[in-house]
C-alpha positions in Angstrom: 0.0 0.0 0.0 2.8 2.4 0.8 4.2 2.0 -2.7 0.8 2.9 -4.1 0.6 5.9 -1.8 3.9 7.2 -3.2 2.7 7.0 -6.7 1.4 10.0 -8.7 -2.2 10.8 -9.7 -1.1 12.1 -13.1 1.5 11.2 -15.7 1.1 12.2 -19.3 3.4 9.4 -20.6 1.3 6.9 -18.5 -2.0 8.3 -19.9 -0.6 8.1 -23.4 0.2 4.4 -22.7 -3.4 3.9 -21.5 -4.9 5.6 -24.5 -2.8 3.4 -26.8 -4.0 0.3 -24.9 -7.7 1.1 -24.5 -9.5 4.4 -24.6 -11.8 3.5 -21.7 -8.8 3.0 -19.4 -7.6 6.6 -20.0 -11.2 7.9 -19.7 -11.8 6.1 -16.4 -8.4 5.9 -14.7 -9.4 8.2 -11.8 -12.6 6.2 -11.0 -10.4 3.1 -11.1 -7.8 4.5 -8.8 -5.0 3.9 -11.3 -1.7 5.8 -10.4 1.7 6.2 -12.0 5.3 5.8 -10.9 8.3 6.1 -13.1 7.8 3.9 -16.1 4.9 1.9 -14.8 1.2 2.3 -14.0 -0.2 0.9 -10.7 -3.5 -0.9 -10.7 -4.9 -1.1 -7.1 -7.0 -3.9 -5.7 -9.5 -2.2 -3.3 -11.2 -4.1 -0.5 -14.5 -5.3 -1.8 -13.8 -3.4 -5.1 -14.7 -0.1 -3.5 -12.3 2.8 -4.3 -13.2 4.3 -0.9 -11.8 1.3 0.9 -8.2 0.3 1.6 -5.8 -1.0 -1.0 -5.2 -4.7 -0.4 -2.9 -5.4 -3.3 -1.6 -3.9 -6.5 -0.2 -4.8 -9.9 2.4 -2.7 -11.7 2.3 -2.7 -15.4 5.4 -1.4 -17.3 4.9 0.9 -20.3 7.7 -0.7 -22.2 8.4 -4.4 -21.3 11.2 -4.7 -23.9 13.1 -1.8 -22.3 12.4 -2.7 -18.7 12.7 -6.4 -19.1 9.4 -6.9 -17.2 5.7 -6.8 -18.1 4.2 -7.0 -14.6 5.3 -6.5 -11.1 3.3 -7.4 -7.9 4.2 -7.1 -4.2 5.8 -10.1 -2.5 2.9 -12.3 -1.4 2.0 -16.0 -1.3 -1.7 -15.2 -2.0 -2.9 -13.2 -4.9 -6.4 -11.8 -4.3 -9.1 -11.3 -6.9 -9.2 -8.0 -8.7 -12.7 -6.6 -8.5 -13.5 -3.8 -11.0 -14.7 -0.6 -9.1 -17.0 -0.1 -12.1 -19.0 -3.3 -11.4 -21.7 -4.0 -8.9 -19.7 -5.5 -6.1 -22.8 -6.3 -4.1 -24.2 -8.7 -6.8 -24.5 -12.4 -6.2 -23.4 -13.0 -9.8 -19.7 -12.6 -10.6 -18.0 -12.7 -14.1 -14.5 -14.0 -13.9 -11.7 -13.4 -16.4 -7.9 -13.4 -16.5 -6.6 -9.8 -16.0 -7.7 -6.5 -14.5 -8.0 -4.7 -17.9 -10.4 -7.5 -19.0 -12.4 -7.1 -15.8 -12.7 -3.3 -16.4 -13.8 -3.9 -19.9 -16.4 -6.4 -18.9 -17.7 -4.2 -16.1 -18.3 -1.4 -18.7 -20.6 -3.8 -20.5 -22.2 -5.5 -17.5 -22.1 -3.0 -14.7 -24.9 -4.8 -12.9 -22.6 -7.7 -12.0 -19.3 -8.1 -10.1 -16.5 -8.4 -12.5 -13.3 -10.1 -11.2 -9.9 -11.1 -12.5 -7.9 -14.0 -11.1 -4.6 -12.7 -12.4 -3.9 -15.6 -14.8 -5.5 -18.8 -15.9 -5.7 -20.8 -12.6 -8.0 -20.1 -9.7 -6.0 -20.6 -6.5 -7.2 -22.1 -3.3 -6.9 -18.7 -1.7 -9.1 -17.2 -4.4 -11.7 -20.0 -3.9 -11.7 -19.1 -0.2 -12.4 -15.5 -1.1 -15.2 -16.4 -3.4 -16.8 -18.5 -0.7 -17.1 -15.3 1.4 -18.8 -13.3 -1.3 -22.2 -15.0 -1.2 -22.1 -15.9 -4.9 -25.0 -17.8 -6.5 -23.9 -17.7 -10.2 -20.5 -17.7 -11.8 -20.0 -16.5 -15.4 -16.7 -17.5 -16.9 -15.3 -15.2 -19.6 -11.7 -16.3 -20.2 -9.6 -15.9 -23.3 -9.6 -19.6 -24.0 -12.4 -22.2 -23.9 -10.0 -24.7 -22.3 -9.5 -22.3 -19.4 -13.3 -21.9 -19.1 -13.7 -25.7 -18.9 -11.0 -26.1 -16.3 -12.4 -23.2 -14.1 -16.0 -24.6 -14.6 -14.9 -28.0 -13.2 -13.2 -26.4 -10.2 -16.1 -24.1 -9.3 -18.7 -26.8 -9.9 -17.0 -29.1 -7.4 -16.3 -26.3 -4.9 -19.7 -24.7 -5.1 -22.2 -27.4 -6.0 -25.2 -25.3 -5.3 -24.1 -22.5 -7.6 -24.7 -22.3 -11.3 -21.7 -21.9 -13.7 -22.1 -20.4 -17.1 -19.2 -20.2 -19.7 -19.0 -17.6 -22.4 -17.1 -18.1 -25.6 -15.0 -15.0 -26.5 -15.3 -14.4 -30.2 -12.0 -12.6 -30.5 -10.2 -14.6 -27.7 -10.0 -11.5 -25.5 -12.8 -9.7 -23.6 -11.2 -6.4 -24.4 -11.1 -7.1 -28.1 -14.7 -8.3 -28.0 -15.8 -5.0 -26.5 -13.9 -3.0 -29.2 -15.6 -5.0 -31.9 -19.0 -4.9 -30.3 -19.0 -8.7 -30.1 -19.4 -9.2 -26.3 -21.3 -12.5 -25.7 -24.8 -12.3 -24.2 -25.3 -13.6 -20.7 -28.4 -15.8 -20.9 -29.7 -17.7 -17.9 -32.9 -18.8 -19.7 -31.8 -22.4 -20.0 -31.0 -22.5 -16.4 -34.4 -21.1 -15.4 -36.1 -23.7 -17.7 -34.2 -26.5 -16.0 -35.2 -25.2 -12.6 -38.9 -24.9 -13.7 -38.9 -28.4 -15.1 -37.5 -29.7 -11.8 -40.2 -28.0 -9.9 -42.9 -29.3 -12.2 -41.6 -32.9 -11.9 -41.5 -32.6 -8.2 -45.0 -31.2 -7.9 -46.3 -34.0 -10.3 -44.7 -36.7 -8.2 -46.2 -35.2 -5.0 -49.7 -35.2 -6.5 -49.3 -38.8 -7.8 -48.1 -40.0 -4.4 -50.9 -38.2 -2.5 -53.6 -40.3 -4.2 
C-alpha cells in the first residue's frame, strides 16, 4: 500500500500508454484509482472493489516491457487476491470471472450490474476460492480468453460450489477487451438454467400429486 501511496495521480506518458491500450482506461483511470510511478502504472485492488476502501494489493504494469525487461510486477505475497473492478456492482451475487484487470474493467463497462473479477492468470488458486466463498455468490459466469481455461475453471467451481450455477461464455476474439472493441461481447443468458429449474419444480409437484392419491 505504501508503494501505491507514493505514486502520482497524473503522468502524461502513462496516460498516453493507457490511450494506446484502451480508450476506456484513460477515460476512467481516476474512477479506477490507477496511479503512475516512473515507467509503470499501478492498478490497485481495493477491499470489496470499492475505491473508498483500503488498497489490499496492486499490480504494476510497465509501459515498455522490452526496455524494462518486465511486463508485470506485484508485491511479494503468497496469496494473490481477486481484482474486482470498481465499475462493477460488487454487491451482486453474480460474478463474471476473467484473467486480467483490464479485462475485468472492460467487462464491467458492458455488465455494470454484476461483479467483474480477474484471477490474475488462468488458474484459480485455493486462496481465491476461499475469497469467493465469502462473497455469497450464486452464479458464476466464466469469460476467459480460451475455452479450455473456461472448462478447467468450470470444473473447479462446480466441485467447490455445487449449489451455484456456472455459465461459460465463448470469447469471439479470444480476449474480452477485443470483444468490446468489436461490439461482439457474448450475451449472458440464464434462460436455459431457469427452464431446467422450472422443469424440476414441475416434476417434483407432479410426483407429490401422484403419491398423494
